[in-house]
A tleap script that builds the chain and sets N, CA, C and O, in Angstrom:
source leaprc.protein.ff14SB
mol = sequence {
  NMET ALA LYS LEU THR LYS PRO GLN ILE LYS
  ALA HIE ALA GLU ALA MET ALA LEU VAL ASP
  CYS ASP ARG PRO LEU LYS ASP ASP GLU LYS
  GLU PHE ILE LEU ASP ASN TRP GLN GLU SER
  ALA ASN HIE VAL ASN SER SER ALA GLY ALA
  PHE PHE THR PRO ARG GLY LEU ALA ARG ASP
  PHE ALA ILE GLU VAL ASN GLY GLY SER VAL
  ILE ASP LEU CYS ALA GLY ILE GLY SER LEU
  GLY TYR ALA VAL GLU GLU LYS CYS ASP ARG
  LEU VAL CYS VAL GLU ILE ASN PRO ASP CTYR
}
set mol.1.N position { 4.003 5.966 18.282 }
set mol.1.CA position { 2.905 5.478 17.477 }
set mol.1.C position { 1.640 6.216 17.906 }
set mol.1.O position { 1.284 6.224 19.085 }
set mol.2.N position { 0.977 6.825 16.950 }
set mol.2.CA position { -0.269 7.526 17.226 }
set mol.2.C position { -1.393 6.511 17.436 }
set mol.2.O position { -1.460 5.481 16.766 }
set mol.3.N position { -2.257 6.830 18.369 }
set mol.3.CA position { -3.383 5.958 18.646 }
set mol.3.C position { -4.426 6.117 17.543 }
set mol.3.O position { -4.745 7.233 17.133 }
set mol.4.N position { -4.947 5.002 17.072 }
set mol.4.CA position { -5.957 5.032 16.019 }
set mol.4.C position { -7.319 5.363 16.603 }
set mol.4.O position { -7.643 4.965 17.722 }
set mol.5.N position { -8.113 6.097 15.831 }
set mol.5.CA position { -9.478 6.399 16.242 }
set mol.5.C position { -10.358 5.177 15.990 }
set mol.5.O position { -9.954 4.250 15.289 }
set mol.6.N position { -11.552 5.180 16.560 }
set mol.6.CA position { -12.472 4.061 16.338 }
set mol.6.C position { -12.816 3.901 14.857 }
set mol.6.O position { -12.843 2.771 14.371 }
set mol.7.N position { -13.083 4.991 14.112 }
set mol.7.CA position { -13.342 4.814 12.676 }
set mol.7.C position { -12.124 4.249 11.921 }
set mol.7.O position { -12.289 3.460 10.991 }
set mol.8.N position { -10.917 4.646 12.314 }
set mol.8.CA position { -9.714 4.106 11.677 }
set mol.8.C position { -9.559 2.609 11.981 }
set mol.8.O position { -9.184 1.830 11.105 }
set mol.9.N position { -9.845 2.222 13.209 }
set mol.9.CA position { -9.765 0.812 13.591 }
set mol.9.C position { -10.772 -0.006 12.794 }
set mol.9.O position { -10.450 -1.087 12.302 }
set mol.10.N position { -12.007 0.517 12.665 }
set mol.10.CA position { -13.045 -0.182 11.908 }
set mol.10.C position { -12.650 -0.307 10.435 }
set mol.10.O position { -12.785 -1.380 9.847 }
set mol.11.N position { -12.162 0.787 9.835 }
set mol.11.CA position { -11.766 0.760 8.423 }
set mol.11.C position { -10.579 -0.186 8.212 }
set mol.11.O position { -10.513 -0.886 7.202 }
set mol.12.N position { -9.648 -0.204 9.161 }
set mol.12.CA position { -8.505 -1.115 9.069 }
set mol.12.C position { -8.986 -2.570 9.106 }
set mol.12.O position { -8.501 -3.404 8.342 }
set mol.13.N position { -9.929 -2.869 9.987 }
set mol.13.CA position { -10.465 -4.235 10.070 }
set mol.13.C position { -11.145 -4.632 8.759 }
set mol.13.O position { -11.009 -5.769 8.308 }
set mol.14.N position { -11.877 -3.698 8.150 }
set mol.14.CA position { -12.507 -3.974 6.856 }
set mol.14.C position { -11.441 -4.190 5.773 }
set mol.14.O position { -11.586 -5.059 4.913 }
set mol.15.N position { -10.384 -3.400 5.824 }
set mol.15.CA position { -9.291 -3.571 4.857 }
set mol.15.C position { -8.625 -4.937 5.036 }
set mol.15.O position { -8.315 -5.608 4.052 }
set mol.16.N position { -8.408 -5.347 6.278 }
set mol.16.CA position { -7.796 -6.653 6.543 }
set mol.16.C position { -8.691 -7.787 6.053 }
set mol.16.O position { -8.195 -8.794 5.550 }
set mol.17.N position { -10.004 -7.631 6.197 }
set mol.17.CA position { -10.931 -8.653 5.697 }
set mol.17.C position { -10.805 -8.779 4.178 }
set mol.17.O position { -10.876 -9.883 3.639 }
set mol.18.N position { -10.621 -7.668 3.497 }
set mol.18.CA position { -10.422 -7.720 2.044 }
set mol.18.C position { -9.084 -8.366 1.695 }
set mol.18.O position { -8.995 -9.132 0.735 }
set mol.19.N position { -8.051 -8.063 2.467 }
set mol.19.CA position { -6.733 -8.663 2.233 }
set mol.19.C position { -6.827 -10.184 2.334 }
set mol.19.O position { -6.191 -10.902 1.561 }
set mol.20.N position { -7.610 -10.666 3.275 }
set mol.20.CA position { -7.741 -12.106 3.502 }
set mol.20.C position { -8.763 -12.778 2.590 }
set mol.20.O position { -8.964 -13.989 2.672 }
set mol.21.N position { -9.402 -12.008 1.732 }
set mol.21.CA position { -10.431 -12.527 0.831 }
set mol.21.C position { -9.831 -13.491 -0.188 }
set mol.21.O position { -8.723 -13.266 -0.677 }
set mol.22.N position { -10.550 -14.557 -0.508 }
set mol.22.CA position { -10.046 -15.578 -1.430 }
set mol.22.C position { -10.353 -15.299 -2.899 }
set mol.22.O position { -9.905 -16.046 -3.770 }
set mol.23.N position { -11.092 -14.260 -3.185 }
set mol.23.CA position { -11.441 -13.954 -4.567 }
set mol.23.C position { -10.606 -12.770 -5.054 }
set mol.23.O position { -10.061 -12.020 -4.244 }
set mol.24.N position { -10.505 -12.601 -6.370 }
set mol.24.CA position { -9.799 -11.414 -6.884 }
set mol.24.C position { -10.527 -10.137 -6.447 }
set mol.24.O position { -11.757 -10.081 -6.445 }
set mol.25.N position { -9.759 -9.129 -6.082 }
set mol.25.CA position { -10.349 -7.883 -5.617 }
set mol.25.C position { -10.638 -6.935 -6.769 }
set mol.25.O position { -9.916 -6.904 -7.766 }
set mol.26.N position { -11.709 -6.161 -6.614 }
set mol.26.CA position { -12.043 -5.114 -7.571 }
set mol.26.C position { -11.137 -3.918 -7.302 }
set mol.26.O position { -10.553 -3.802 -6.224 }
set mol.27.N position { -11.022 -3.029 -8.288 }
set mol.27.CA position { -10.163 -1.858 -8.128 }
set mol.27.C position { -10.560 -1.002 -6.933 }
set mol.27.O position { -9.691 -0.526 -6.202 }
set mol.28.N position { -11.854 -0.798 -6.723 }
set mol.28.CA position { -12.277 0.036 -5.596 }
set mol.28.C position { -11.943 -0.624 -4.260 }
set mol.28.O position { -11.700 0.071 -3.273 }
set mol.29.N position { -11.927 -1.945 -4.218 }
set mol.29.CA position { -11.539 -2.654 -2.994 }
set mol.29.C position { -10.042 -2.514 -2.748 }
set mol.29.O position { -9.615 -2.331 -1.608 }
set mol.30.N position { -9.245 -2.599 -3.805 }
set mol.30.CA position { -7.800 -2.391 -3.673 }
set mol.30.C position { -7.512 -0.985 -3.159 }
set mol.30.O position { -6.669 -0.790 -2.283 }
set mol.31.N position { -8.225 -0.008 -3.719 }
set mol.31.CA position { -8.022 1.375 -3.295 }
set mol.31.C position { -8.480 1.593 -1.849 }
set mol.31.O position { -7.879 2.382 -1.120 }
set mol.32.N position { -9.546 0.892 -1.435 }
set mol.32.CA position { -9.985 0.966 -0.044 }
set mol.32.C position { -8.874 0.463 0.880 }
set mol.32.O position { -8.608 1.063 1.921 }
set mol.33.N position { -8.232 -0.633 0.496 }
set mol.33.CA position { -7.133 -1.169 1.299 }
set mol.33.C position { -6.001 -0.156 1.380 }
set mol.33.O position { -5.484 0.115 2.464 }
set mol.34.N position { -5.612 0.405 0.240 }
set mol.34.CA position { -4.510 1.366 0.226 }
set mol.34.C position { -4.826 2.603 1.063 }
set mol.34.O position { -3.927 3.188 1.667 }
set mol.35.N position { -6.080 2.999 1.101 }
set mol.35.CA position { -6.470 4.184 1.863 }
set mol.35.C position { -6.683 3.915 3.348 }
set mol.35.O position { -6.555 4.831 4.160 }
set mol.36.N position { -7.004 2.684 3.719 }
set mol.36.CA position { -7.439 2.421 5.093 }
set mol.36.C position { -6.600 1.423 5.877 }
set mol.36.O position { -6.781 1.295 7.088 }
set mol.37.N position { -5.691 0.715 5.225 }
set mol.37.CA position { -4.830 -0.205 5.965 }
set mol.37.C position { -3.868 0.631 6.791 }
set mol.37.O position { -3.171 1.488 6.249 }
set mol.38.N position { -3.823 0.396 8.076 }
set mol.38.CA position { -3.002 1.187 8.994 }
set mol.38.C position { -1.782 0.380 9.425 }
set mol.38.O position { -1.881 -0.567 10.205 }
set mol.39.N position { -0.628 0.784 8.891 }
set mol.39.CA position { 0.603 0.068 9.244 }
set mol.39.C position { 0.893 0.160 10.732 }
set mol.39.O position { 1.569 -0.709 11.282 }
set mol.40.N position { 0.396 1.194 11.391 }
set mol.40.CA position { 0.660 1.357 12.820 }
set mol.40.C position { -0.306 0.554 13.698 }
set mol.40.O position { -0.197 0.595 14.923 }
set mol.41.N position { -1.240 -0.167 13.094 }
set mol.41.CA position { -2.199 -0.937 13.887 }
set mol.41.C position { -1.519 -2.063 14.659 }
set mol.41.O position { -1.909 -2.368 15.786 }
set mol.42.N position { -0.509 -2.678 14.060 }
set mol.42.CA position { 0.152 -3.823 14.697 }
set mol.42.C position { 1.663 -3.682 14.788 }
set mol.42.O position { 2.344 -4.585 15.274 }
set mol.43.N position { 2.190 -2.555 14.325 }
set mol.43.CA position { 3.648 -2.391 14.285 }
set mol.43.C position { 4.044 -1.032 14.851 }
set mol.43.O position { 3.318 -0.049 14.706 }
set mol.44.N position { 5.194 -0.993 15.490 }
set mol.44.CA position { 5.765 0.275 15.933 }
set mol.44.C position { 6.738 0.693 14.840 }
set mol.44.O position { 7.921 0.354 14.883 }
set mol.45.N position { 6.235 1.424 13.873 }
set mol.45.CA position { 7.034 1.768 12.705 }
set mol.45.C position { 8.082 2.827 12.984 }
set mol.45.O position { 9.055 2.938 12.237 }
set mol.46.N position { 7.910 3.602 14.035 }
set mol.46.CA position { 8.895 4.635 14.321 }
set mol.46.C position { 10.258 4.029 14.638 }
set mol.46.O position { 11.288 4.614 14.306 }
set mol.47.N position { 10.271 2.857 15.279 }
set mol.47.CA position { 11.549 2.223 15.596 }
set mol.47.C position { 12.160 1.551 14.377 }
set mol.47.O position { 13.382 1.422 14.290 }
set mol.48.N position { 11.329 1.121 13.437 }
set mol.48.CA position { 11.828 0.467 12.226 }
set mol.48.C position { 12.063 1.460 11.093 }
set mol.48.O position { 12.700 1.123 10.095 }
set mol.49.N position { 11.551 2.685 11.241 }
set mol.49.CA position { 11.695 3.674 10.182 }
set mol.49.C position { 10.821 3.377 8.985 }
set mol.49.O position { 11.227 3.646 7.855 }
set mol.50.N position { 9.638 2.834 9.192 }
set mol.50.CA position { 8.731 2.502 8.097 }
set mol.50.C position { 7.829 3.692 7.797 }
set mol.50.O position { 7.105 4.179 8.665 }
set mol.51.N position { 7.888 4.147 6.552 }
set mol.51.CA position { 7.069 5.262 6.109 }
set mol.51.C position { 6.485 4.900 4.762 }
set mol.51.O position { 7.221 4.742 3.788 }
set mol.52.N position { 5.172 4.765 4.693 }
set mol.52.CA position { 4.518 4.348 3.455 }
set mol.52.C position { 4.330 5.527 2.512 }
set mol.52.O position { 4.114 6.658 2.947 }
set mol.53.N position { 4.414 5.250 1.213 }
set mol.53.CA position { 4.194 6.277 0.200 }
set mol.53.C position { 2.712 6.631 0.163 }
set mol.53.O position { 1.881 5.755 -0.078 }
set mol.54.N position { 2.363 7.888 0.394 }
set mol.54.CA position { 0.952 8.279 0.290 }
set mol.54.C position { 0.454 8.071 -1.140 }
set mol.54.O position { 1.207 8.264 -2.094 }
set mol.55.N position { -0.812 7.678 -1.290 }
set mol.55.CA position { -1.363 7.397 -2.621 }
set mol.55.C position { -1.261 8.593 -3.546 }
set mol.55.O position { -0.979 8.424 -4.732 }
set mol.56.N position { -1.483 9.803 -3.038 }
set mol.56.CA position { -1.384 10.995 -3.878 }
set mol.56.C position { 0.015 11.180 -4.436 }
set mol.56.O position { 0.175 11.517 -5.609 }
set mol.57.N position { 1.024 10.964 -3.612 }
set mol.57.CA position { 2.409 11.068 -4.068 }
set mol.57.C position { 2.721 9.976 -5.085 }
set mol.57.O position { 3.419 10.222 -6.069 }
set mol.58.N position { 2.210 8.780 -4.851 }
set mol.58.CA position { 2.419 7.673 -5.799 }
set mol.58.C position { 1.788 8.001 -7.150 }
set mol.58.O position { 2.387 7.733 -8.192 }
set mol.59.N position { 0.590 8.575 -7.144 }
set mol.59.CA position { -0.064 8.975 -8.403 }
set mol.59.C position { 0.739 10.055 -9.111 }
set mol.59.O position { 0.867 10.030 -10.335 }
set mol.60.N position { 1.282 11.008 -8.351 }
set mol.60.CA position { 2.105 12.060 -8.953 }
set mol.60.C position { 3.359 11.467 -9.584 }
set mol.60.O position { 3.752 11.868 -10.680 }
set mol.61.N position { 3.982 10.528 -8.907 }
set mol.61.CA position { 5.168 9.878 -9.451 }
set mol.61.C position { 4.832 9.116 -10.727 }
set mol.61.O position { 5.631 9.092 -11.664 }
set mol.62.N position { 3.663 8.498 -10.769 }
set mol.62.CA position { 3.253 7.690 -11.931 }
set mol.62.C position { 3.160 8.530 -13.199 }
set mol.62.O position { 3.287 7.995 -14.301 }
set mol.63.N position { 2.942 9.829 -13.063 }
set mol.63.CA position { 2.887 10.708 -14.233 }
set mol.63.C position { 4.180 10.624 -15.030 }
set mol.63.O position { 4.163 10.735 -16.256 }
set mol.64.N position { 5.299 10.429 -14.343 }
set mol.64.CA position { 6.617 10.401 -14.981 }
set mol.64.C position { 6.975 9.039 -15.578 }
set mol.64.O position { 8.000 8.918 -16.249 }
set mol.65.N position { 6.168 8.031 -15.352 }
set mol.65.CA position { 6.473 6.681 -15.833 }
set mol.65.C position { 5.851 6.473 -17.207 }
set mol.65.O position { 4.641 6.617 -17.382 }
set mol.66.N position { 6.688 6.136 -18.170 }
set mol.66.CA position { 6.227 5.883 -19.536 }
set mol.66.C position { 6.945 4.650 -20.078 }
set mol.66.O position { 7.869 4.765 -20.884 }
set mol.67.N position { 6.520 3.482 -19.634 }
set mol.67.CA position { 7.161 2.244 -20.069 }
set mol.67.C position { 8.381 1.948 -19.210 }
set mol.67.O position { 8.595 2.572 -18.171 }
set mol.68.N position { 9.172 0.987 -19.662 }
set mol.68.CA position { 10.372 0.613 -18.938 }
set mol.68.C position { 10.074 -0.203 -17.698 }
set mol.68.O position { 8.973 -0.720 -17.513 }
set mol.69.N position { 11.088 -0.304 -16.856 }
set mol.69.CA position { 10.988 -1.092 -15.631 }
set mol.69.C position { 10.958 -0.184 -14.416 }
set mol.69.O position { 11.612 0.859 -14.386 }
set mol.70.N position { 10.188 -0.596 -13.410 }
set mol.70.CA position { 10.136 0.116 -12.137 }
set mol.70.C position { 10.432 -0.895 -11.047 }
set mol.70.O position { 9.833 -1.970 -11.005 }
set mol.71.N position { 11.355 -0.549 -10.169 }
set mol.71.CA position { 11.654 -1.371 -9.003 }
set mol.71.C position { 11.274 -0.552 -7.780 }
set mol.71.O position { 11.803 0.538 -7.563 }
set mol.72.N position { 10.359 -1.081 -6.987 }
set mol.72.CA position { 9.919 -0.420 -5.767 }
set mol.72.C position { 10.529 -1.155 -4.582 }
set mol.72.O position { 10.006 -2.172 -4.126 }
set mol.73.N position { 11.649 -0.622 -4.089 }
set mol.73.CA position { 12.303 -1.209 -2.925 }
set mol.73.C position { 11.581 -0.735 -1.674 }
set mol.73.O position { 11.150 0.416 -1.603 }
set mol.74.N position { 11.446 -1.605 -0.697 }
set mol.74.CA position { 10.696 -1.293 0.518 }
set mol.74.C position { 9.280 -0.894 0.135 }
set mol.74.O position { 8.815 0.187 0.497 }
set mol.75.N position { 8.596 -1.761 -0.593 }
set mol.75.CA position { 7.309 -1.466 -1.218 }
set mol.75.C position { 6.151 -1.298 -0.244 }
set mol.75.O position { 5.107 -0.767 -0.623 }
set mol.76.N position { 6.307 -1.730 0.986 }
set mol.76.CA position { 5.201 -1.609 1.932 }
set mol.76.C position { 3.993 -2.387 1.432 }
set mol.76.O position { 4.116 -3.556 1.067 }
set mol.77.N position { 2.827 -1.748 1.411 }
set mol.77.CA position { 1.620 -2.430 0.929 }
set mol.77.C position { 1.401 -2.232 -0.562 }
set mol.77.O position { 0.423 -2.735 -1.115 }
set mol.78.N position { 2.301 -1.501 -1.222 }
set mol.78.CA position { 2.262 -1.432 -2.678 }
set mol.78.C position { 1.597 -0.218 -3.295 }
set mol.78.O position { 1.145 -0.299 -4.437 }
set mol.79.N position { 1.515 0.904 -2.597 }
set mol.79.CA position { 0.889 2.105 -3.156 }
set mol.79.C position { 1.561 2.549 -4.443 }
set mol.79.O position { 0.892 2.857 -5.429 }
set mol.80.N position { 2.884 2.581 -4.429 }
set mol.80.CA position { 3.611 3.014 -5.624 }
set mol.80.C position { 3.433 2.018 -6.761 }
set mol.80.O position { 3.178 2.417 -7.897 }
set mol.81.N position { 3.561 0.741 -6.473 }
set mol.81.CA position { 3.374 -0.294 -7.492 }
set mol.81.C position { 1.990 -0.249 -8.102 }
set mol.81.O position { 1.833 -0.409 -9.312 }
set mol.82.N position { 0.982 -0.031 -7.268 }
set mol.82.CA position { -0.388 0.044 -7.764 }
set mol.82.C position { -0.559 1.239 -8.699 }
set mol.82.O position { -1.259 1.150 -9.708 }
set mol.83.N position { 0.081 2.355 -8.360 }
set mol.83.CA position { -0.060 3.573 -9.165 }
set mol.83.C position { 0.624 3.466 -10.528 }
set mol.83.O position { 0.165 4.070 -11.497 }
set mol.84.N position { 1.715 2.706 -10.611 }
set mol.84.CA position { 2.481 2.664 -11.867 }
set mol.84.C position { 2.270 1.398 -12.686 }
set mol.84.O position { 2.757 1.320 -13.814 }
set mol.85.N position { 1.562 0.407 -12.159 }
set mol.85.CA position { 1.504 -0.903 -12.811 }
set mol.85.C position { 1.012 -0.858 -14.252 }
set mol.85.O position { 1.481 -1.642 -15.078 }
set mol.86.N position { 0.094 0.024 -14.572 }
set mol.86.CA position { -0.445 0.104 -15.935 }
set mol.86.C position { 0.461 0.896 -16.877 }
set mol.86.O position { 0.290 0.847 -18.095 }
set mol.87.N position { 1.425 1.626 -16.310 }
set mol.87.CA position { 2.240 2.528 -17.119 }
set mol.87.C position { 3.654 2.017 -17.381 }
set mol.87.O position { 4.411 2.652 -18.116 }
set mol.88.N position { 4.015 0.894 -16.797 }
set mol.88.CA position { 5.368 0.383 -16.997 }
set mol.88.C position { 5.304 -1.004 -17.638 }
set mol.88.O position { 4.284 -1.691 -17.584 }
set mol.89.N position { 6.421 -1.390 -18.242 }
set mol.89.CA position { 6.498 -2.699 -18.891 }
set mol.89.C position { 6.768 -3.813 -17.884 }
set mol.89.O position { 6.329 -4.949 -18.062 }
set mol.90.N position { 7.494 -3.471 -16.831 }
set mol.90.CA position { 7.863 -4.472 -15.829 }
set mol.90.C position { 7.891 -3.805 -14.473 }
set mol.90.O position { 8.468 -2.729 -14.314 }
set mol.91.N position { 7.265 -4.445 -13.487 }
set mol.91.CA position { 7.208 -3.914 -12.136 }
set mol.91.C position { 7.694 -4.976 -11.167 }
set mol.91.O position { 7.223 -6.113 -11.184 }
set mol.92.N position { 8.641 -4.593 -10.320 }
set mol.92.CA position { 9.139 -5.488 -9.276 }
set mol.92.C position { 9.014 -4.751 -7.952 }
set mol.92.O position { 9.576 -3.670 -7.777 }
set mol.93.N position { 8.275 -5.341 -7.023 }
set mol.93.CA position { 8.128 -4.774 -5.678 }
set mol.93.C position { 8.851 -5.686 -4.698 }
set mol.93.O position { 8.686 -6.905 -4.735 }
set mol.94.N position { 9.649 -5.090 -3.824 }
set mol.94.CA position { 10.417 -5.847 -2.835 }
set mol.94.C position { 10.074 -5.299 -1.461 }
set mol.94.O position { 10.154 -4.094 -1.224 }
set mol.95.N position { 9.688 -6.200 -0.551 }
set mol.95.CA position { 9.377 -5.800 0.819 }
set mol.95.C position { 9.858 -6.897 1.767 }
set mol.95.O position { 9.526 -8.068 1.581 }
set mol.96.N position { 10.617 -6.533 2.754 }
set mol.96.CA position { 11.171 -7.524 3.674 }
set mol.96.C position { 10.159 -7.952 4.751 }
set mol.96.O position { 10.238 -9.072 5.257 }
set mol.97.N position { 9.216 -7.076 5.100 }
set mol.97.CA position { 8.253 -7.381 6.147 }
set mol.97.C position { 7.067 -8.132 5.543 }
set mol.97.O position { 6.304 -7.539 4.780 }
set mol.98.N position { 6.889 -9.409 5.857 }
set mol.98.CA position { 5.800 -10.191 5.255 }
set mol.98.C position { 4.410 -9.697 5.662 }
set mol.98.O position { 3.435 -9.995 4.971 }
set mol.99.N position { 4.292 -8.953 6.762 }
set mol.99.CA position { 2.994 -8.416 7.151 }
set mol.99.C position { 2.518 -7.323 6.200 }
set mol.99.O position { 1.315 -7.101 6.066 }
set mol.100.N position { 3.432 -6.653 5.552 }
set mol.100.CA position { 3.073 -5.614 4.593 }
set mol.100.C position { 2.753 -6.241 3.266 }
set mol.100.O position { 2.424 -5.535 2.313 }
savepdb mol mol.pdb
quit
């Protein structure tokens, strides 16, 4: 597990505060979470084999989605689901780790 820098720790804390927020989040707040939530902050993902989909890759994949259903297995924090939600008819995200 790579050690987080102080700016990464601060951004992760801000992302967690948004996650715990009781109001609906704005799109820019959702994107802040996707960009700054650090899965390695509290988990040793190398032993579990957890690898999150980078937002850029998720956006590239979304280009190919034109309706239909999308199932995101091992969804993590939902980068792929967020990228395709407007382009598909049905989206199902499955994640076994409740922290994600």
